[in-house]
N, C-alpha and C positions, 0 to 999 in steps of 0.2 A: 591556646591548644586549639586545631584546626583540623573537625571531626569532617570528613565530608564523604559519603555516601555510595559505591562506587556500584552493588546491584541488588534489588532485592524484588528474587525470583521463588516463586513461591510461597514455601518457608522458608527461605535461605535470604542469610541477609550478609554481608560484606562492607567493611568499612574501614576508608584508611584514615589515621587520626596522625597528626604530627604533634610536635612538643616542640618548643622550640626551647632552642642550649639553655640560655639564658633562662630558663624556665628551673632545671635543673642545676643551672651553677647558682642559683637565688639559694634553690633547698640544699644543698652542699652546704652554701657558707654557713645557712641555719642553724644545720646542726649542728655545724662544727663550734660555732659560737653558746651551743646548748652544754654540747662539751666541756669546754675551754673551762665552765667556772666549774666545772668535778675532776675531768683530768687529770691525772697526776705522771708523772714521770720522774726518772734519776736527773738528780740535780732541779731540778724546780720544786718548789711547795704545789698543794693541791690548788686548786685555781688559775695558778698564774703560768703555767703550759703557751707557750708565743702560739698561736693559731696555723702562720703556718707550719710548725712543727709539726702540727695534727693534722695537715692537711697531708702532709709527708706521706704521715705514717696509714691514718686512715680513709685520702680520701678516696680512694676505690671501691673498698666497701661502702664507704659511705655514697660513693655514686650510681652504687649497684640498690642499695637500697631506694632513693630516691626514684631511679629509673620505674625500680619494681613499680613502684606511689604512682607513678605518671599513669604504667600501662594500665595498670589497673583504675583509675581517676577514671581516663581515658575511654575502656573498657563501661565503668558503670554511665557515664556522660551520654555514650552513642546510642546506650538501651534507657535509660530513665528518659532524656529529651524525645523518643517516639512512643516512649509509651509500650516496649517492647518487652515479653514474658520471655526471654529464653527457654528451652528445653533440654538444653544441656548446657554442660561448662561453653563458656565460646574460647572457639580457638588463638594464638594468637601467632604472628608470623611476622619478627620483626624483621625493617627491611635496610636499617639503619643505624648503628647502632657505633661512635666516634666516640669520646667525649672533645667538648669544644662545638661539636654540628647539632644540629637538627635532631630527633628521632622520629626514624617513620615507621610503621607497625601497621598490618592490617589485622584485624578482627574478622573472623568470622563465623555464624551463632546459623542455630534452625531456633526460632522463634511457634510456641503451642498458636494452635489456630486456633480463629474467631469461629465455635464452635454456634453462637447463635441462642432466638429466643428456643424456646424447647419446647412443644408439647406432650405430654404422655394420655391426653385425657384419647386416644381414640383407638388405643395397642390393648386387645381385646387380649387374656388369658384366662386358662379353667386350672382348675387350683381341685387335686383328687383328694378326696377327704374320703378315709376309711376308716370305720368304727369297731372298738374291741371286741371281740369275741368272747363267750363264757368262756368258751373252749381252751384258749388259748391262756388265757387267765390261771383256768384251772388248770392246764401240760406245765404252765411254768409253777403252781403252787406244786407241781407234783414234784417236781425237780427239788423244789427244796425243800421238801421233806428227807428227797432220796440223799439231798446231801447231808439230813443231819439224821440218817440213820444210824446205827448203835450195833457194835459187835460184840458177841459173844462166841466161845470156842464152842465149837462142837458138842453133844453129850448124848447119847453115847458118841464115842469117837465113829466117825465111817470114813470112806475116801473124799477127795475134791467134787463137790462138782460145781458146773458151771455160775456162776451167781456170790459165788465164795468168796473171802480175802484169804490169800495164804500169806504165809509168809517165809521166803526160801533164802537157801544160800546157792549161787550158780557159778559156773567159771566157761566161758566160751572159750574153743577152740576152733581155729581154720584149718585144716592137712597137717592135724595135730599137735600143731602147737596152739599157746593162750595167747590171743590178739589182745591191746591194751583198751579197756574200757569196757573190756567182755567182762569185764567181774564185780559183786554184788555179795555181799551180808545182809542175813534179819530185811531182806526187798516183802515189801507187803504189797501184791498184784491181785486185783479183781479180777476172776478168771468171766474172762467177756466183755470184759472193756474193751478192746481192741487198741492197748496200750503199745504192745508189743510187737517184734515179729509173726506176722504173718502164718497162724499157724503155731508157732509158740505155745500158746493158750491153751490149747484146743487137746496139745498132747499133756498137759497135767489134769486135767480132767480125769479124774479116777485115780490122781494120786494118792497114797498115805505115807503121815505122819514117819522120817525116819527111813523110808527108803527109796534110796538114790534115783530118777529118771534121766534119762539121755532122751533132751528135744533136738530134735535134727532138722532144721531150719534152708534155706539159702534166703541168705539177705535179697530186697529190691534191686534189680538194676539201678533204679536211680537212687538207688539209697546216701545219704549225706556225705560216709567215710567211702573215699573212693578205692580205699584198698580193698575197701569188704563190698562193695554192690558189685551184685550177683554171682558173691559164691559162698559155698555149702559152708555150714557151720554144723558143731555142736554143742550145745548144753550140759553140763553136768550140771544136775540138778538135787537139791534134799530138802524136801517139804520140812520146817520145825515147827510147826502150826496151820489148822487150817479156821477159820470164823463163820458166821455165819450170820447174813445182816440180819437186826432187829425191825422191821420195819416205825420209821415214825408216826403217829396218825395225825393226820392234819387236824388240827382242831387251837383252841387258843394259847395251847402249851408252846404247842411249834411256833407261835407266833410271836411269843413272848421271847423264844429263846432267839430270835430275829430281829430286837432289841422292838417288835410290837405291841401295843395295847392290847388288840384281839385278832383276830382271824378277818374278823370284816376290814380292819383297818390293814392288814398286809394284802388283803385280797383287793383290798383300791391301790394302795401303792404301786401291786403292782401293775394292774390295767393302767393307772398314768402310765407309768413307763413306760407299759409299751405305745401310750397312746400318740408318747413325745417321740418312743421313733418312728411310727407313723408318719407325724407332722413334720420328722427332719427331712424323712426319704418326698413327705411333701412338695415341703421344704427347696430343694434341692433342684427338684423339679421345676418349677414354677418359675425359679430363678434362671433355670435354663433355658427356659420358653420365652424368659423376659427380653435376655443374655439375647438370643437367639433374634426376637423380633427387632432389641437395636442395632444390633450390626445389620439387618436390612435394609431398614430407614434412615439408618443415617450414614449418609457420605459425606467425607470430606477428610482432605489430606492429612495423611498423620507423617512427623517430621521423620526422615530415613535412617537418624542415631539412636532413633531409642530404639525400631525397629532393629536395626542391625545388634544393638545390647540384648534386646527379650532374643531375638535367634539366638543369637550365639551362647546364653544361657539354655537354652534350649536345645542347642550343635550339642553344646558339653555334656546333658542327660543323654543324651544318641549313642555317644562315642563316649560312656559309660557301659552304657547297655551294653554295645560292643562286644567291650571291654570282657565285661561276665557271661559272654554266651547266649545273649540274647538270640532269635532271631528276628532277624530285620528287613524290611527291603531291603530287594539285592539292588534296583535302579536307587544308584544315592541321588544322579540328577532332579528327579523326581523327588525323593523323600526332601531335601532343600526347599524345592520348589515349597511343597505341603506346609513346609515346619514354618517358610520365611512367612508362609499365610498366614498361616494362625498365630503367628510372633506378631501381625501385623492388627491382623485380629485385633488380638488382647488390649495392644495399644492403646486401637482408635473407641473402645471398651471404655479401658483406664483412664484417658483423655476423656470421653464421655462423663462415666462417672463424676472425675473428679469435677467437673466444669457445671457440673448437677448439685453435688455437695458445696462447691465454692459460693455458686448464686445465693442457693435456699441457707445460707451458716449450719451448715451441718458440720459436728465435730464433736473427737473422743473425746466426753469428761474424762480429767482425772479417773475418776474413780472407775470408769470403765474399762481404763490401761489396767490400771490396779490390782481387779478383779482379772486379767488375764493374767495379767504378770503370776497370781493368784495361783492360777490354774495350771501354767505353767509349770510353776515349783510343785503342785503336788503329784507332776508324774514321775516324779524323779524321789521318792519317798527316803528319810532320812538324809537330802542335797539340800531340805529347802531352802535352809538357812543361804548358800553360798551360790542356789537358783536366785536367789530374791535378789544378794550384795549382786550378783553380776549382771544383772537387767538395771540395774537401779544406776551402775557405774557406768555401762552401757547404750549411750543412745541411740545408736543401728542397731543393735536389738531390740531396742524400746519402739523402732519404729514398725521396724519389720511383725509386730506386734496390731499397733495400733490401725498400718493399713489395712487388714481385715473385716476387724471393726466397722472401721470406717465404707468400704466395700458396699455390709450386711445392712447399713443404716442407711446405705442412699438407699441400696435398691427394696427397704422397707416404703423410703418416703417415697419412689416410683410406683409402687407398687400399689399406695393408695391412693393415686390416681391414674389408673389404670384401670379399664374393666374388666374383674374379677368374677368369673364364674363357679360355684360351690358345683363339685359331680362326686354321691358319694358313690364308691366302690370299697370290691370286699376288699381283704389282707392283701388273698393270691392276684386281683389285678392290678389292687397298685402295686405290688413287686414283681409282674411282669411288666408294667410299664413305667418305671426303673432301670427294668432292664435294657429294655428297649433304649431311654434318651441316654443311656449310662454306654451304648451301642453306638447308636448313630450319631457320626463325625459331625465336629466343630462346620463350620460350612466355612467357604474358601472368601477371604477380606475379598474383594471388590474396592477399585478407584472409583 
C-alpha cells in the first residue's frame, strides 16, 4: 500500500493511496478459503464446495468487502503515521476501480488545530455575589402560607367579594353561538387572581349564589385561539358557592405541613434556595465573562467543516423561527454572516475547552452521568423507567448529557486558575447585571 501526501494547507490534508491489485486478490482468496471450510451448496457436502465455484458465486461480494477494508486501512494508516487528529470523518474519493487492477483513491480531511500551552493566570474576572435579604425570605414564606390557606363557606351568606373563591358553571357565546372550550361546571375561581380574560372576574364581584350573571368580555387580540382573538363574548354564569379564605398562621405547624421540622428550618431552606438561585445567576455571568475573554485572547484556525455543521444547526433554528412567524432581521445576508461568526466562535471555544479538558485529564465520571440521566428522567413524572431505559440504550443521547457536564467541569478548572475577585451587590443589582449580560451580543469571531 502506497500513501502519498498531495497537500497540507492549513488544517486541510489530502492523500493519494494506491492498493496493489495483488493485495486485494490475496485478501479475496484468503476469504474464499475461510468460506470453503463451512460452505454448503446443493450437490456438495459441507466444507467440500470447490473454491472456484464459491468464487464464481461470492467473488464480487468478497472483492467489495476487501476493497472496503483496504480503504479503511489505508485511511487509518495515512492518519496514524502522521499523528493527525481528524476533526470530521475523512472524505474518500475512489479514482480507479476495476477488478484485477490497482485501486487508487484520495482521502481529504480536516485536522484539529494544535492549540499549544495555555496560561489562564492572567485572566481577570469579577464574580457578583448577592446576599439573601430577610425581606425576600419573608415574602416567600408568606406565599407558602397563602398556598396553605383553607376555605370555608361564607356565613352568613353574602355577595362575592374580591379574594373569595367561587364555584361556578359557565357557558361562553360569540355572536349568540356557543363556542368549543367555553363551557365548564363546578369551576373554582379566585376573584382577583387574574387567571381569566381581563374583566371577567371583576364582573363577578357582587354576584350571589343561584343568581345568573352575564359576563361580557372581549378576547385579547393576541389570544391563543385565533378564532376567538379580538372577538366580543358573553359568558352566562351561575354562582353555586362562595367561599372565603382563612389565613394560615406562619408558625411551626405551617412548616410541618410542608415537611420541615420547624419554622426556623423552613426559613433556612427558603434562604438556601434563593441563595442557590442567586449563585446560579452569578455563575452564568462569570462563565460568559470567561468565554468572552477566551474568545478575545485565543486566536487559532478552526476546521471549516465543523463551522459549517454548527452554522447549519443554527440556521435550521432560524428557519423554524421564520415558519413560526417570529420577526427577524430583513437582511438575510447580514444574518448569515452574523450567525456564521457565532458558529465559528462556538467551534473555537468548544475546541479550546476540549483541549483543556483533554490535557488536564478532566472527565465525566459514570456517577455524574447517571445523576444527569436521573435528573432528566425526573422531568417526566410517571415515565421515569422508560426514560432511563431510553438513555441506557442510546449512546448518542448519553453523549448529549455528558457534553455540558464536561464543559462545566472544564470551566470550573479554568476559573480556579484565573484571577477572580468578588463584589457584593444587592439582588436588584445582580438582576440588572444579568439582564445586561443576556442582552449583550456575543462578540463576532475573528481569525
